[in-house]
N, C-alpha and C positions, 0 to 999 in steps of 0.2 A: 506165737508172735515173737519176733526178734527184737531185742532191746536196742535202744539207741546206742550207736557205736561210740561216738565221741564222749559224751557225758558219762555213759555207763562205764566205759573203761577208765575214765579219769577218777571216778568215785573209789576205785580200788587202788589208786596210787597215793603215795605218801605226800606228794607235792600238790595234792588237790586243793588244799587251803591256800597255797601260795600262788596258784595259777588263776586264770580268769574265769574258770568254770563256775564257781559259786555266784559270781556276779552275773554271768550269762544265764544261769539257771533262774536267778531271782528276776532278771529282766524278762525272761521267757514267760514265767508265771504271771508277772505283773501285767505285761501286754496281753496275755491270754485272758486275764480277768476283765480287762477293759474291752477287748473284742467280744467276750462273752456277754457282757452287759449290753453292748450295742446290738449284738445278734438277737438277744432276748427281746429287746424293744422292737426291732424291725419285724421279727417273726410274729410277735404278738399282734402288732399293728396290722400286718398283712392277713393274718388268720381272722381276726375280728372283723376288719373292714370287708375282706373278701367274703366271709360267711354271711355277713349282714346284707351285703349288696348282691349276693349271688342270685336272688330271686329276680332282680331287675336286670340281670345279665351284665351289669356293670362290674360286679365283683369277680367275674371269671378271669379277666386279665390279672387281677390281684392274686387269685389262687394259683394261676399259672406262674406268676412271679415267685410265689411262695415255694412252689415245687422246684424252681430253678435257683432258689436262693443259696443252695449249698455250693454252687459252682464258684462264685466270687470268694466265698469264705474259704473254700478249699484252696483256691489259688493264693490267698493271703497266708494261709497256714503253711503252704509249701515254702514260701519265702521265710516265714517266721521260724520254721523248723531248723533253719541253718544256725540259729543261735546255739543249739545244743546237739545237733546232729549234722556233721559235715557231708554226709552222703546225700546226693541230690535225689529229690522225689519228683520224677517227671510226671507231667499231666497224663491222664489215662483216657482222654476223650479222643475219638476218631474224627476223621475229616467228614464233613457233611456230604451226603450223596447228591448234592446239587448246590445251586447258588440261591441266595436270598434268605430272608428270615424264616420262611416256611420250612425250607429244607433243613436249616439249622435247628429249628425247634423239633422237627420230626426226628432228627438224628439224636438229639440230646434226650428226648423223652423215651427213646427206645433203649438207651444205654443203661446198664446196671450201675455204672460209675456215678451217674447223676443221682440215683436214689441212695447210693452209699454216702455220697457227699451231703445229701439232705439229712440222712440219719446222723452224720457227724455234726451238722449244724444244730440239730435238735439236742444232741448230747451236750454240745458246748454251751448252748443257751440255757439248758435246764440243770445239768449236773456238774459239769466240769468247772465253770467259772466260779460258783460259790466255794468249791473246795480250794481253788487257787486264791481267791480273795481272802478266805479265812486264814490260810497258811501264811501268805505274804503279809497280811495285815497284822497277824500275831507277831511275826518276826520284826516288822517295822515298829510296832507299838512298844514291845518290850525293850528291844535294843535301842530304839530311837529315844524312848522316854528316859532310859538310864543315861545315855550318852549326852542328852540335852539338859541334864540337871544343872550343871554350872551356868549355862546360858539362861535357863529359866530363873535361877537364883539371882543372877545379875540384873535381869529385866525387872524382877520384883523389888529391887533396891537392896538386896542382901538380907532381907528379913527372914523369910521362910518360903519354901516351895514344897508342894506335895508331889512326890515322885510316883508315877503310875497309880495315883489315887490310893496308895497303900500306906505310905509313911511320910512324915515331914522331915525336911532337911533344912537346918537352921544355919549351917556354916559351910564355908567353901571346902574345907577338908572332907566333909561328908559328901558334898556335891561331887568332888573329884573322885572320891571312892565309888560313888554311883557310876561315874563315867568309866572307871576302870572295870567295874562289874559288867557294864554294857559291852565293852570291847571284848571281854572274856567270853561273853555269851554269843558273840558273832559266830565262832566256829561251831558252837552247839547247834545253831539254827542252819548253818551252811549245809550240813549233811541231809537233814530232812528236806530242805528245799531242793537239793540235788536229786534225791531219790524221787521226789514227787515230779520234778521236771522230766527226769528220764522216763518215768512211767507215763507221763502225759505225752511225751514224744512217741513212745511205743504205741499208744492207743491211736494217735493221729496217723502214724505210718501204716498201721494195720488196716485202718478204715479207708485211707486215701491212696494206698498203693495199688498197683495193678497186679492181680494174681489170677491163677487158674487158666482157663482156656483162652480168655481174651488176651492175656499177655503172650501166650504161645502163638496165637494167630497173628498178632501184630509183629512179633519177632519173625515169624515165617514170612510175612508180607515184606518186611524190610530186607530180609536175606534174599528173597526172590528178586526184589528190585535191584539189590547190589549185584546179583548174578547177571541179570539182564543188562545192566549198565556195563559190566565187565565184558560180557559177550559182544555188545555193540562196539565198545572201544577196540576190542581185538579185531573185529571184522573190519572196522574202519582202518586200522593199522595195516591189515593185509591188503585191503583195497589200495591204500596209499602207496605201499611198497610195490605192488604190481604196476600201478599207474606211473609212478615216478622212476621205477627201476627197469623191470623186464620189458614193459611196453616201449619205453624210450630207446632201449637198446635195439629192439626189433625194428623200430622206425629208422634208426640210424643204419642198421644193416640193410634194410630194404632200399634206402636211398643210395647207399654205396653200391649195391648190386645194380641198381638202375643206371647209375653213372658208368659202371663198368661195361654195361651192355651198349652204351652210346659210343664207346671207344672203337667199335667195329672189330672185335677180335675174330680169330679164325672160327670156322663153323663148329667144330666139336666143343670148343670152349664157350661159344655163344649159346649152344644148347644147354650146357651145364649151368651157365649163368642165368638163362631164362628159367630153368627148373628151380634153381636156388632162389631166384626172385619170387617165383610163385609160391614156394614153400614158406618164405619169409612173410609174404602177404597173408597166407593162410594162418600161420602162427599168430600174426598180429590180430587177425579177425577173432581167432579163438581166445586170445588174451583179453580183447575188448569184451567179448561175450562173458568171459569168466568174471571180469570186473563188474559188468552189469549184473551178473547173477549174485555176486557177493553183496553188493548194495548199489542199486542204480543211482546215478547222479541226478536223474530227473526226480527221484523220490526225495532227495535232499533239497533240491533247489525249488521245486514247484509243488511238492506235496503228493498225497496219495491219489488224488483225482487224476492228475496228469500222468502219474506212473501207471495206474491201471489202464488208462486209455492207451498208453504207449504199448503195454504188453498185449492189449486187445488188438491193436493194429498189426502187431507182428505175429498174431496167432494164425495157424493154418486153417482154421475154421472161422466163419463169421461170428462175431461177438457183438452183442448190443449191451452197452454199459449205461447203467443208471446209478448215480451217486447221490447220496444225501449226507453231505458233510457241511455242517454249519460253520466249522472253523478247522484249523490245523489240529491234528491229533498229536499226542506225544510221539517221539521218534520210535520207541519200542512198539507202540500200538500200530503205527503206520507200517513198520517193517513186518510185523506178524501178519497183518491183513494182506499186505502186498504178496508175500510169499505163499499165503494160503490161496489167493486168487491164481497165482502162477501155477501152483500144484493142481488146482482144480481144472484149469484150462488145459494143462498137459494131460491129465487123465481123460478129459473129454475128447481131446484130439486123438489120444491113443485108442479110445473106445468110441469111434465116430458113429457107431450104430446106436448109441445110448440115446435116451429121451432127453429133451431140453433140460439142462442142468440148472439147479439153484443151490445156494449154500447149504440147504437142509438135505439135498438129495445128491450131493457130490459123491459121497462115499458109496451110496447104494447104486448110483448110475455106473460107477466104475467097477462094480463087482457083479453086474447082471449080464455080462456078455455070455451068450450061449456057447456051450462047448462044441467045438468042431465047426463053427460058423466062420467063413472067411471074413477077414477084416478089410473089406474094400473101403477105400476112402469115400465117405459120403459127407457132403457139405451140409451142415445143419446150422440153424440160427440158435445160439445159446444166449439165454438171458441171464445176466449175472447182476446181483445187487450186493454191494459191499455191506456186510453186517456192521451195525454200529455197536460198539461195546457198551455195556450197561454202566460201567464206571471206569475211570482211568486211574 
């Protein structure tokens, strides 16, 4: 377990007593004791009431709430930890696999982080808060009782006052001597409070931080998302450059050649102009096809359904399209599905003797062509169904 960076480092510095860390450590322990008392009361109430009413099935929601009670306590601890540790402690829960309360509960109950947070809640409610309360209470009682001796003597009318219930103080010089002793004891208690707060923060970070395979998987997912976004941005940039640059120049060249042909030049020059005009038109068509292959505009404007229907209409073999899309998918998912359909239709057209293709049989249909059989174009009806991703 790694120690708390801020307070742990400050404990080894000479200016620890002159800085804010002793007060922050005391505030961290004091609020921890208060939170622990509240957590003990809530957990005890949920356990007793849920266990007693479980026979009537009324207590089952209470027991479920007890199992999830560590989530809000962990969220509060992540904020409270900033008092002694400047390093952020990010939440470790993943996104639900659906919408609604049922999906949220199913995801949370399957996560290890939920049960780790429940263990932290039980540890806080049973073990940690009594230690914090005793330590902070001892420091406040001893130092506060000594420092408050002159005030207590003044309240009693200047007769006498019992300091810490140990000795009597009859005069103001003795009371101010007690005040001086209390101020001198503050540094003595500052270091134990700091050590306890640093240890307490270390325990909280060890139980509430994300470690192991879960953290690596989440980081891998985030890095993959960043790569997909970067790839999509670069592809959109290339598409924009081709559309606004090379295509516009070819359009201008084609118009110029068309105007030159209208000037009725001599026959040899007219033939060359007609040939150049045809080449410009062919290059323009190829540029447009290239732009459509990079990222079709219909996919951006109208979504995956319209894009798949468009590529099916332009296919050399008949294609029947059936789509089940309740809503627009993310851009990366739409692009991936679209290009998978394009590749499948291209393979089906190249191997026109294959059986009717489906997403599960595309690869097998494309590799079953018998050796030596002539590939005569045979028009077949191919039924395609866009696979819905399990999660986005």
